[in-house]
N, C-alpha and C positions, 0 to 999 in steps of 0.2 A: 812644388814644381809638377806640372802634367807633361809627361814625355809624349813624343811622336815616335813613329816606326817607320824604318825603310827595309824593304827586302830587296836584296841585290845579289848578284853573282859574287862568289868569293874572290875571283881573280880581279875583278873589277875594284873590290874594296881593298885588296892588297896592293893594286896599283894606286888607288886614292892615298892610301897611306904613304906611299913613297913620295907623291907630290904635294901632300898636305891638303888636298881637295878633291871633291868628287863632283864631276859635271854632269852626271846623269847617265841613265840607260838609253839605248836608242829611243824608246818611247818616250821618256823625259825630254830628250833632245828635239824629237819631232814635235811634241805638244808646247815646248817652250818653257817647261818648269819641271822641277823635280817632285815627282808624287811621293806623298808620305800618308800614313794611315794613323788614326787613333788607336789606343787599346782595343776599344770595341769594334774597329773596322778591319784590324790587321788579319784576323783569320779569314774572313770572306775575301779580303783582297788576295791572300796567298792561294785559297781555293780557286778563285775566279782567273787570276792572271799568272800563277806560277805552278800550276798542277802539271806534275812530271818533270819538273825542273831540279836536276841534282846540284849540289854545291851552292845552296843558298846561304846566305847570312842574314840575320836580323840586327838591325842596328836601333838602339835606343838612342834618340836624340833630344837635347835640351833645346826647346824651341827659343828660349831667351838667348840663346848664343848665334842665333840666326838673323835676328834684327827684322827690320822693316821689310825685306823682302820676302818674308814669309807671310802668306796670305791665307785666309780660310774662305773656299769658294765651293758653291753647291756642286755635287756630282752625283754618285750612284744614288738613286731614290731621293734627291734633294738634299742628302746629309751633307754637312760641310766638311770638306777634306782639306788638310794643311798642303799648300803647294809653294814651293821655294823658286822664286824666280832669279836665281843666280847659283853659282857653283856652291856646294855645302863644304864648309871647312871641316876637316876631320876633327878638329878640336871641339866640334859641337857634339860629337858621340861620346856619351857617357857609358855605354856598354854594347858588347858584341857578342853574338853567339851564332853557331852552326845551326841550321834547322834541318831536321830529318824529315823524310816523306813516310806517309802511312802506306797500307798495303795498297791502296787506290791511288797513289802517286800524289796525295794532297800533302802539302808541307803543314806540319803540326806546329802551330805556334805556342799553344799552352797560355797559361795565366800571364798577363802582362800587367805593369803598373799603370794605372790610368794617368 
């Protein structure tokens, strides 16, 4: 199983756990899909879009639990990124962890399972 990853605000994740699904961040909602990253893309995504953001969570998601609404589309540099065109059921998340910021405010993702 290859996992995909979602960075999000801790409070948004806690709210999703209460309802059983995550509709997405304001950026996700504006774009019409939930943005995910692969293990190889997650650190660059964190540095580019989440610098200085406190209270982040990293979700490890099993793409098989998302079904057909998950598509792979070209994005940054033409690389394929996973995009989910529906709310994410919290049952698709296999692990979660808090993310700290380094001295420059960049989230530190560390090694991830591909």
